[in-house]
C-alpha positions, -999 to 999 in steps of 0.1 A, spaced: 515 300 329 511 264 339 498 257 373 505 220 372 527 204 398 556 192 376 591 181 376 618 191 351 651 172 351 680 196 350 710 183 330 741 201 341 770 196 318 797 221 314 835 224 315 860 215 342 867 226 378 893 249 391 901 251 428 879 244 458 880 279 471 847 291 486 843 328 481 806 336 480 810 373 473 806 369 435 776 347 440 760 374 462 765 398 434 749 373 410 719 369 433 717 407 439 713 412 402 685 387 400 667 404 429 672 439 415 658 430 381 628 410 394 642 377 381 639 355 412 622 354 446 630 326 470 655 310 494 687 292 485 708 270 507 740 249 506 748 224 533 780 204 538 781 175 563 748 186 578 759 222 584 747 252 564 776 268 545 756 293 525 720 307 525 702 336 509 667 350 509 656 371 479 624 390 475 591 389 492 569 364 511 540 388 505 548 413 477 518 435 481 524 439 519 562 443 514 569 414 538 604 400 529 613 364 528 635 349 555 650 315 562 620 305 582 596 311 554 577 280 542 570 272 506 549 247 487 576 224 474 557 207 445 570 174 433 598 172 459 568 157 478 572 125 458 604 118 477 584 118 510 558 95 495 584 71 481 601 70 515 568 60 531 562 33 504 596 18 511 589 19 549 557 0 542 578 -26 522 603 -29 550 574 -34 575 559 -62 553 527 -42 546 535 -39 508 556 -54 480 570 -36 451 556 -62 427 521 -60 441 495 -52 415 475 -20 414 444 -41 408 445 -51 445 435 -15 453 421 2 422 409 -24 396 389 3 378 422 18 365 430 6 330 458 -21 330 457 -23 368 464 -60 367 496 -53 348 508 -23 369 531 -28 399 540 -5 428 575 -3 413 561 9 380 541 36 398 572 48 416 593 48 385 567 64 362 564 33 340 527 26 346 513 42 314 486 59 335 478 92 319 490 123 337 457 141 347 474 175 352 482 176 314 445 179 305 427 212 299 400 200 323 425 203 352 423 241 349 385 239 357 389 223 392 424 227 405 414 254 430 385 234 444 385 206 470 383 171 455 374 138 473 395 106 470 367 91 450 366 120 426 404 119 421 404 82 414 375 87 389 394 115 371 425 93 368 405 62 357 386 83 331 419 95 316 430 60 307 464 48 297 491 63 274 512 32 268 517 -4 278 528 -7 314 566 -13 318 573 -5 282 588 30 289 590 58 314 569 89 312 562 113 340 527 112 356 514 128 388 486 103 387 510 76 399 517 93 432 482 104 439 473 67 437 503 58 459 491 82 485 457 65 487 473 31 489 494 42 519 463 55 536 445 22 530 473 -1 542 480 20 573 443 30 579 456 65 585 459 98 568 488 108 546 492 139 568 497 117 599 520 92 581 543 120 570 543 135 605 548 103 625 573 85 602 594 114 587 590 149 602 588 141 639 618 116 638 639 140 619 626 170 639 615 189 608 594 215 626 585 235 595 575 206 572 539 193 568 512 184 543 497 216 533 460 227 536 449 263 535 480 286 535 493 297 569 508 332 576 543 316 578 539 305 541 550 325 511 525 335 485 534 327 449 537 349 419 543 351 382 559 381 365 538 400 340 549 436 340 553 431 377 547 404 402 512 390 401 498 367 427 490 332 415 458 312 421 462 284 447 459 247 441 437 229 466 460 204 483 434 177 482 444 173 445 482 167 445 484 150 480 515 128 479 524 141 444 529 177 454 513 188 487 543 191 511 551 225 526 587 231 539 617 253 542 651 250 526 668 240 559 642 213 567 645 198 532 682 197 536 678 178 569 653 155 551 675 144 523 705 141 546 684 119 569 673 98 539 709 92 527 721 84 562 696 57 568 674 75 593 642 70 573 647 38 552 674 12 548 704 15 525 689 -13 503 657 7 499 676 39 491 696 20 465 663 10 448 652 47 448 685 56 430 681 30 402 677 52 372 659 39 341 652 61 311 657 91 333 635 80 362 644 66 396 618 55 421 606 89 434 640 104 426 660 119 397 697 120 390 713 155 384 748 153 367 773 180 374 807 174 357 817 139 368 797 142 400 761 131 404 734 144 427 702 127 436 669 144 444 638 159 429 625 192 417 591 206 409 566 233 406 530 242 418 512 274 412 539 301 410 563 280 431 594 262 418 619 241 437 649 218 435 665 196 462 697 176 454 723 156 474 758 147 463 765 115 483 803 115 477 807 151 489 779 150 515 767 182 499 731 194 497 718 221 474 682 234 476 662 263 463 626 272 470 611 299 449 578 317 450 584 337 419 608 333 390 614 352 358 646 334 351 661 301 340 667 285 374 691 260 361 715 289 357 710 298 393 719 262 404 750 263 382 761 296 398 758 282 433 776 250 425 803 266 404 809 290 433 812 262 458 836 242 437 858 273 430 848 280 394 843 316 383 808 327 374 796 355 350 772 381 363 740 381 343 732 410 321 695 421 318 700 450 295 671 453 271 668 469 237 645 499 234 622 491 205 592 509 189 561 490 179 570 494 142 604 478 148 587 445 156 568 442 123 598 426 105 596 396 129 559 388 128 545 357 111 543 319 114 577 301 115 583 264 110 613 241 110 623 210 92 643 199 122 614 196 147 576 194 143 568 228 159 553 260 146 558 293 163 537 323 156 551 357 165 527 386 172 532 419 189 515 438 217 526 474 216 564 472 220 565 436 231 572 406 208 551 375 218 559 339 208 529 316 204 543 280 201 516 256 189 500 239 219 520 259 244 514 291 264 521 325 249 554 339 259 565 376 261 601 378 249 628 402 260 646 422 234 684 419 239 699 437 208 698 437 171 673 410 161 679 390 193 652 381 218 652 358 249 628 337 268 648 338 300 629 312 321 635 285 295 671 296 287 660 301 250 675 327 226 658 336 193 679 353 166 661 367 136 673 373 101 645 395 87 659 397 52 660 359 48 628 354 68 646 331 92 648 326 130 674 305 148 663 291 182 692 283 206 684 263 237 703 238 258 732 235 233 709 230 203 705 253 174 673 250 153 665 269 122 630 282 115 617 298 83 588 321 80 560 306 60 551 323 28 583 342 27 
């Protein structure tokens, strides 16, 4: 399980609408099924014109103490924090304290290529600065407090992955540095800047820069034969890249305030929305049919999150999860399909009952001519485990004759033992793997 604070762009492309009827009974059944089968814990909200039209809480804030989640529960929101940091950067630009073309070398000349990297490149992930959370070293210190000096040194030591401006590639390092730049130009802490310039003006009473977890905050979990509590990232590490704590309602008010001009100007917002190679400035674009939402998503520890806003419809969707054993993109689709009057299918979590010897026919190393990836399949009693090269081990769920799923990634693996083949289906793609030495 990765504990990095990350962002994954959801691409939502499916068929056409029907009516605009808003009957949420089917969605409630969908979410009931997720909760019953330990697939999702968290809060979900839909807001239209600044008013909540649907919300649900599923699962536990504290699983071991049997304390249920409610709408007031606060979650670590991960990379949604980058929207707060970007808003502060644009406020600094509007106040004349910063320019988007200002060079990083004015603040951190020790960073490789700092004289070529602009504030705009940092915001749009075009700096080339290596993402420090991708390194194995990160696992050795992520639970311990780190100073600003140490974080800058870690980022500087990691170097550069590509020439600044030549392409876009996600890096949390960009927003850690932007946090420190904000603190320097304002001579104030990031915590105070968020409070004074965003949360207090918008009256976001449950949103703040996290420190040690408070009793109002959810604990986070991964599912390994039951919900297991995750280790906690020290918030001195992600700062403006992932340290915000909030609720679904507060995040709805935040993004609505952002798009209505209550935080930055319309001109600044338009620059946030400029998408280049998948990246805006502190913002992503989420397509849904012909419609487009703007926002961010992310994950930290066992938390995952998504916040999106459809400007034309003035519609906000947000989920904050403290435990997921499911492909959350399917959850987003179920919520939006319901709102826009499209029928949804209830998920099926029936599993095949296999004996340990039944798994022997699937074991081995599989490779593909279509992609440069090898997957080794091993077993642990009655569980089949996929070990993709360079990725975490994954326990698969048996779905039927020769069919296994990795639900969180939306991946299905179909074996043909007689041919020694496995077909991986994910995101509309179908990739054939063959067992080596077969």
